[in-house]
C-alpha positions as CSV (number, residue, x, y, z in Angstrom):
1,X,-0.1,0.1,-0.1
2,X,1.4,3.2,-1.0
3,X,1.8,5.9,1.6
4,X,-0.5,9.1,1.0
5,X,1.6,12.3,0.8
6,X,-0.4,15.2,2.4
7,X,0.6,18.8,3.3
8,X,-0.4,19.9,6.5
9,X,-0.9,23.9,6.6
10,X,-0.2,26.2,9.6
11,X,-2.9,28.7,10.5
12,X,-0.7,31.5,9.0
13,X,-0.1,29.7,5.9
14,X,-3.8,29.2,5.3
15,X,-4.7,32.7,6.1
16,X,-2.2,33.8,3.6
17,X,-3.6,31.4,1.1
18,X,-6.9,32.6,1.6
19,X,-5.8,36.2,1.6
20,X,-4.0,35.6,-1.7
21,X,-7.1,34.0,-3.3
22,X,-9.4,37.1,-2.2
23,X,-7.0,39.7,-3.4
24,X,-6.2,37.6,-6.6
25,X,-9.7,36.8,-7.4
26,X,-11.7,39.7,-6.3
27,X,-9.6,42.4,-5.4
28,X,-11.0,45.9,-5.5
29,X,-14.9,46.0,-5.3
30,X,-18.0,48.3,-4.6
31,X,-19.9,47.0,-1.8
32,X,-23.4,48.0,-0.6
33,X,-24.6,47.6,3.0
34,X,-25.9,49.0,6.2
35,X,-23.5,50.4,8.8
36,X,-23.3,48.7,12.3
37,X,-21.1,48.6,15.5
38,X,-19.4,51.9,14.1
39,X,-16.3,52.9,16.4
40,X,-14.2,55.7,15.8
41,X,-10.8,54.9,17.3
42,X,-8.4,57.6,18.8
43,X,-5.9,56.9,16.2
44,X,-8.7,58.3,13.4
45,X,-9.4,55.0,12.1
46,X,-12.9,53.8,11.6
47,X,-14.1,50.4,12.3
48,X,-17.5,49.0,11.6
49,X,-19.6,46.3,9.9
50,X,-21.5,46.2,6.9
51,X,-24.5,44.0,6.7
52,X,-27.6,43.0,4.7
53,X,-30.5,40.7,5.8
54,X,-28.4,37.7,5.2
55,X,-24.8,38.4,6.1
56,X,-22.3,40.5,7.5
57,X,-18.7,41.7,6.7
58,X,-16.2,43.7,9.0
59,X,-14.8,46.9,7.5
60,X,-12.1,49.6,8.1
61,X,-11.5,53.0,6.8
62,X,-8.0,54.3,8.0
63,X,-7.4,58.1,8.8
64,X,-5.8,58.7,5.5
65,X,-8.9,57.8,3.8
66,X,-11.5,59.3,6.1
67,X,-9.8,62.6,6.3
68,X,-12.1,65.6,5.0
69,X,-15.4,63.3,5.1
70,X,-18.2,65.6,4.7
71,X,-21.0,63.4,6.6
72,X,-21.0,61.5,9.8
73,X,-21.1,57.6,9.9
74,X,-23.4,56.3,12.0
75,X,-25.2,53.0,12.9
76,X,-28.3,52.5,10.6
77,X,-26.9,54.3,7.6
78,X,-27.0,52.7,4.2
79,X,-24.0,53.3,2.3
80,X,-21.8,52.3,-0.8
81,X,-18.2,51.6,-0.2
82,X,-15.3,51.2,-2.6
83,X,-12.4,49.3,-1.4
84,X,-10.3,46.0,-1.3
85,X,-11.0,42.8,0.2
86,X,-8.3,41.7,2.7
87,X,-7.7,39.1,5.7
88,X,-7.0,40.3,9.0
89,X,-4.2,37.9,9.9
90,X,-4.3,37.7,13.7
91,X,-8.0,36.7,13.7
92,X,-8.0,35.1,10.4
93,X,-11.1,37.5,9.5
94,X,-11.9,38.6,6.1
95,X,-12.7,42.4,5.8
96,X,-13.1,45.2,3.3
97,X,-10.6,48.2,3.6
98,X,-12.8,51.2,2.4
99,X,-11.2,53.8,0.5
100,X,-14.4,55.9,-0.4
101,X,-17.7,55.7,1.0
102,X,-20.9,57.6,0.3
103,X,-24.6,57.5,1.4
104,X,-27.0,55.3,-0.6
105,X,-29.7,57.4,-2.2
106,X,-28.5,60.9,-1.2
107,X,-25.5,62.6,-1.8
108,X,-22.8,62.8,0.9
109,X,-22.9,66.7,0.7
110,X,-26.4,66.8,1.3
111,X,-26.4,64.2,4.0
112,X,-23.5,66.0,5.7
113,X,-25.8,69.3,5.6
114,X,-28.9,67.6,7.1
115,X,-26.6,66.2,9.9
116,X,-25.1,69.4,10.7
117,X,-28.5,71.1,10.5
118,X,-29.7,68.8,13.0
119,X,-26.7,69.2,15.4
120,X,-27.0,73.0,15.3
121,X,-30.7,72.9,15.9
122,X,-30.2,70.6,19.0
123,X,-27.7,73.4,20.3
124,X,-30.3,76.1,19.8
125,X,-28.5,78.1,17.0
126,X,-31.8,78.3,15.0
127,X,-34.0,79.3,18.1
128,X,-36.2,82.6,18.0
129,X,-34.9,83.3,21.6
130,X,-31.4,84.0,20.4
131,X,-32.4,86.3,17.5
132,X,-30.9,89.8,18.2
133,X,-33.2,92.8,17.7
134,X,-32.7,94.6,14.7
135,X,-31.9,98.5,15.1
136,X,-34.9,100.8,14.2
137,X,-32.6,102.9,12.0
138,X,-29.2,101.6,11.1
139,X,-26.9,104.5,10.3
140,X,-24.0,102.5,9.5
141,X,-24.2,99.0,7.6
142,X,-21.4,96.6,7.2
143,X,-21.5,94.1,4.1
144,X,-19.5,91.0,4.0
145,X,-19.6,89.9,0.2
146,X,-17.4,90.0,-3.0
147,X,-16.1,93.4,-3.7
148,X,-16.7,93.1,-7.3
149,X,-19.9,91.1,-7.5
150,X,-23.3,92.4,-8.6
151,X,-24.8,92.0,-4.9
152,X,-22.6,94.8,-3.5
153,X,-23.7,97.0,-6.4
154,X,-27.2,96.3,-6.0
155,X,-27.2,97.2,-2.3
156,X,-25.2,100.5,-2.9
157,X,-27.4,101.6,-5.6
158,X,-30.6,101.1,-3.6
159,X,-29.4,102.8,-0.5
160,X,-27.8,105.7,-2.3
161,X,-31.1,106.4,-3.9
162,X,-33.3,105.7,-0.9
163,X,-31.1,106.2,2.1
164,X,-28.2,108.2,1.2
165,X,-27.3,109.1,4.6
166,X,-26.5,105.5,5.7
167,X,-22.7,104.8,5.8
168,X,-21.5,101.6,4.1
169,X,-18.5,99.5,5.4
170,X,-17.7,96.9,2.7
171,X,-15.6,93.7,4.1
172,X,-14.8,92.1,0.9
173,X,-14.6,88.2,0.9
174,X,-15.0,85.4,-1.6
175,X,-18.3,84.1,-1.5
176,X,-17.8,80.7,-3.3
177,X,-15.0,78.3,-3.9
178,X,-12.6,76.5,-1.6
179,X,-11.8,78.2,1.5
180,X,-14.5,81.0,0.9
181,X,-16.3,79.9,4.0
182,X,-13.5,81.0,6.0
183,X,-13.2,84.6,4.8
184,X,-16.8,84.9,5.1
185,X,-16.6,84.0,8.8
186,X,-13.6,86.1,9.2
187,X,-15.3,89.1,7.8
188,X,-18.3,89.0,10.3
189,X,-15.8,88.8,13.1
190,X,-14.0,91.8,11.5
191,X,-17.0,93.9,11.5
192,X,-17.8,93.1,15.0
193,X,-14.3,94.1,15.9
194,X,-14.6,97.4,14.0
195,X,-17.3,98.7,16.5
196,X,-18.7,101.4,14.3
197,X,-21.4,99.2,12.4
198,X,-25.0,98.9,13.5
199,X,-26.1,95.9,11.2
200,X,-24.2,93.3,9.2
201,X,-25.5,92.1,5.7
202,X,-24.0,88.7,4.7
203,X,-24.7,88.7,1.0
204,X,-23.9,87.3,-2.5
205,X,-26.0,86.9,-5.8
206,X,-27.8,83.8,-7.0
207,X,-26.0,80.6,-8.0
208,X,-26.6,76.9,-7.9
209,X,-26.6,74.9,-4.5
210,X,-23.1,74.4,-5.0
211,X,-22.2,78.0,-5.5
212,X,-24.1,78.8,-2.2
213,X,-22.6,76.0,-0.2
214,X,-20.1,78.4,1.4
215,X,-23.2,79.6,3.4
216,X,-23.9,76.1,4.7
217,X,-20.6,75.8,6.4
218,X,-20.5,75.3,10.4
219,X,-18.0,78.0,10.7
220,X,-20.1,80.6,9.0
221,X,-23.2,79.7,11.0
222,X,-21.3,79.8,14.4
223,X,-19.9,83.4,13.3
224,X,-23.3,84.7,12.5
225,X,-24.7,83.2,16.0
226,X,-21.5,84.5,18.0
227,X,-22.0,88.0,16.3
228,X,-22.7,90.9,18.9
229,X,-24.2,92.7,15.9
230,X,-27.6,91.7,14.3
231,X,-27.1,90.1,10.9
232,X,-29.2,89.8,7.7
233,X,-28.7,86.8,5.4
234,X,-29.1,88.0,1.8
235,X,-28.0,85.1,-0.3
236,X,-29.7,85.2,-3.8
237,X,-32.0,82.3,-3.8
238,X,-35.7,81.2,-3.7
239,X,-35.7,77.6,-3.0
240,X,-32.9,76.5,-1.0
241,X,-32.5,77.6,2.6
242,X,-28.8,77.7,3.8
243,X,-27.7,77.3,7.4
244,X,-26.8,81.2,7.5
245,X,-30.4,81.9,6.8
246,X,-31.5,79.8,9.6
247,X,-29.2,81.3,12.0
248,X,-29.4,85.1,10.9
249,X,-31.6,87.5,12.8
250,X,-33.3,88.3,9.3
251,X,-33.4,86.2,6.2
252,X,-34.2,88.0,3.0
253,X,-34.2,86.5,-0.7
254,X,-31.8,88.9,-2.5
255,X,-29.3,91.4,-1.7
256,X,-31.8,94.0,-3.0
257,X,-34.3,93.1,-0.4
258,X,-31.8,93.7,2.4
259,X,-31.2,97.1,1.0
260,X,-34.9,97.8,0.6
261,X,-35.3,96.8,4.1
262,X,-33.1,99.6,5.4
263,X,-34.8,102.1,3.1
264,X,-38.3,100.8,4.5
265,X,-36.9,101.5,7.9
266,X,-36.0,104.9,7.1
267,X,-39.5,105.7,5.5
268,X,-41.3,104.1,8.6
269,X,-39.2,106.3,10.9
270,X,-39.8,109.6,8.8
271,X,-43.7,108.8,8.8
272,X,-43.8,108.4,12.5
273,X,-41.6,111.6,13.0
274,X,-44.3,113.3,10.7
275,X,-47.1,112.0,13.0
276,X,-45.4,113.4,16.0
277,X,-44.7,116.6,14.3
278,X,-48.5,117.0,13.7
279,X,-49.3,116.0,17.0
280,X,-46.8,118.4,18.6
281,X,-48.1,121.3,16.1
282,X,-51.7,120.7,17.6
283,X,-50.6,120.5,21.1
284,X,-48.5,123.7,20.6
285,X,-51.6,125.4,19.2
286,X,-53.8,124.3,22.0
287,X,-51.2,125.3,24.5
288,X,-50.8,128.8,22.8
289,X,-54.6,129.4,22.6
290,X,-54.9,128.3,26.4
291,X,-52.1,130.9,27.2
292,X,-53.7,133.7,25.3
293,X,-57.0,133.1,27.1
294,X,-55.3,133.0,30.5
295,X,-53.5,136.4,29.5
296,X,-56.8,137.9,28.5
297,X,-58.5,137.0,31.9
298,X,-55.3,138.3,33.8
299,X,-55.7,141.6,31.8
300,X,-59.2,141.9,32.9
301,X,-58.1,141.3,36.6
302,X,-55.2,143.8,36.4
303,X,-57.2,147.2,36.6
304,X,-55.5,150.6,37.0
305,X,-54.5,151.9,40.4
306,X,-57.3,154.5,40.4
307,X,-60.0,151.9,39.4
308,X,-58.7,149.7,42.2
309,X,-58.6,152.6,44.6
310,X,-62.4,153.4,43.8
311,X,-63.3,149.8,44.2
312,X,-61.7,149.7,47.5
313,X,-63.6,152.8,48.5
314,X,-66.6,151.3,47.3
315,X,-66.0,148.1,49.5
316,X,-65.4,150.5,52.5
317,X,-68.6,152.3,51.9
318,X,-70.6,149.1,51.8
319,X,-68.6,147.8,55.0
320,X,-69.5,151.1,56.8
321,X,-73.2,150.8,55.8
322,X,-73.2,147.5,56.8
323,X,-71.6,148.2,60.1
324,X,-74.1,151.1,61.0
325,X,-76.9,148.6,60.2
326,X,-75.5,145.9,62.4
327,X,-74.9,148.3,65.2
328,X,-78.4,149.7,65.1
329,X,-79.5,146.4,64.7
330,X,-77.8,145.3,67.9
331,X,-79.0,148.3,69.8
332,X,-82.6,147.6,68.9
333,X,-82.1,143.9,70.1
334,X,-80.5,145.0,73.3
335,X,-83.1,147.6,73.9
336,X,-86.0,145.3,73.2
337,X,-84.4,142.6,75.5
338,X,-83.8,145.3,78.2
339,X,-87.6,146.3,78.1
340,X,-88.7,142.9,78.4
341,X,-86.5,142.3,81.4
342,X,-87.6,145.5,83.0
343,X,-91.2,144.5,82.4
344,X,-90.8,141.3,84.1
345,X,-89.0,142.8,86.8
346,X,-91.7,145.3,87.3
347,X,-94.2,142.5,87.6
348,X,-92.1,141.0,90.2
349,X,-91.4,144.4,92.3
350,X,-93.4,144.4,95.4
351,X,-94.1,147.9,95.4
352,X,-96.0,147.7,92.0
353,X,-98.6,145.7,94.0
354,X,-99.4,148.8,96.0
355,X,-100.6,150.6,93.0
356,X,-103.6,147.9,93.0
357,X,-104.8,149.0,96.6
358,X,-102.5,147.1,98.9
359,X,-100.2,148.8,101.5
360,X,-96.8,147.8,103.2
361,X,-96.3,148.5,106.7
362,X,-93.0,148.4,108.7
363,X,-92.0,149.1,112.2
364,X,-90.2,152.5,112.5
365,X,-87.9,151.0,114.9
366,X,-86.0,148.2,113.2
367,X,-87.7,148.6,109.7
368,X,-89.1,145.2,109.8
369,X,-92.0,144.4,107.4
370,X,-94.8,143.4,109.5
371,X,-96.5,140.1,108.4
372,X,-98.0,139.1,111.7
373,X,-100.0,141.1,114.3
374,X,-98.1,139.5,116.8
375,X,-95.1,141.3,115.8
376,X,-96.9,144.4,117.2
377,X,-97.7,145.8,120.6
378,X,-99.9,148.7,121.7
379,X,-97.9,152.1,121.3
380,X,-95.6,151.0,118.4
381,X,-95.1,153.5,115.6
382,X,-95.8,151.9,112.2
383,X,-94.9,153.5,108.8
384,X,-97.3,152.4,106.2
385,X,-96.6,152.8,102.6
386,X,-99.5,153.4,99.9
387,X,-99.6,153.2,96.3
388,X,-98.8,156.9,96.6
389,X,-97.3,158.3,99.7
390,X,-97.2,156.8,103.1
391,X,-98.2,157.7,106.7
392,X,-97.1,156.9,110.4
393,X,-99.6,155.8,112.9
394,X,-99.4,154.5,116.4
395,X,-101.0,151.1,117.3
396,X,-103.9,151.5,119.7
397,X,-104.8,147.8,119.9
398,X,-103.5,144.7,118.5
399,X,-106.0,142.0,117.3
400,X,-104.9,138.6,116.9
401,X,-106.2,135.8,114.5
402,X,-108.9,137.8,112.9
403,X,-109.7,137.1,109.4
């Protein structure tokens, strides 16, 4: 029996053999799947799995490949990857080394925008509570835009015609192309630092979504949010809304509309001032009329010294007449009251009774009034007072208890 020859592989050998077969037979591929178990290592490398309903494959995207990736890779995101199949030797596990990746069904740039919009919204950058109050009348306006573009010409022409007194400070910046967003953000910061501007307009003319993309960059959105001065976003578009529009204190469709906003503010302020002027005119007219009436009344009150003296003399005459009347009246009252008292006293006067036939007898010695015969004795001298006159008599006999 012939002995069978067989080759026994080591784990490393079989792993290398599989690796060679994969790289030779399949090599670079486009692969579609759903991201799961995503992890960003501190080294900058991305590790994740791609799966479909029936299978799963590990993936790695090294830092050099994912640098500058516009959107955020996260679990559940359906993607299309380009890379090469390889075997990770230490575990004998096959995987795909991703060189390019893009979301399925939506552009990477658009996905990045949606992800950034959700992030900024969660931080409150779009909240109405953070919007700055626009000045009632901006007398100095700063504009961040291309110094040679149509946008700045439109703004200057409208302001010159409708609000020529407004000063304009232009901070020239590229508004499209690589690195343009950094110049826009720096322009906003520079106008804030300038310190003499009341309002900032961030502007450019119309264009495609790609042309406007600088206004969707996070740096620009945060520069507007952090501005101490109110900001108007005047990017020339009517369909797409940029992040600059959402963060700004006011969003208008065109640069011309931003300039018209300032002219309208001026017109509204002038109309309000005209109303105030009319109100003040009417108020001043009423005050002057009241003052004239008061002066006329005062003139009537301010008589000549002679008239005032005659008036005082007349008042003295009236006072003297009233005084005489009051004195006579008081005397008359006093006389009447005295007569009444005298009459009452006369009635009570015992001497008045004598006139009615009575008499009053007193002892000459002691002058006591005789009320009882027992006061007398024979020989006493008695004085008797009559209604008219009196006489003196001597008691001859005393009669007691005779009625």
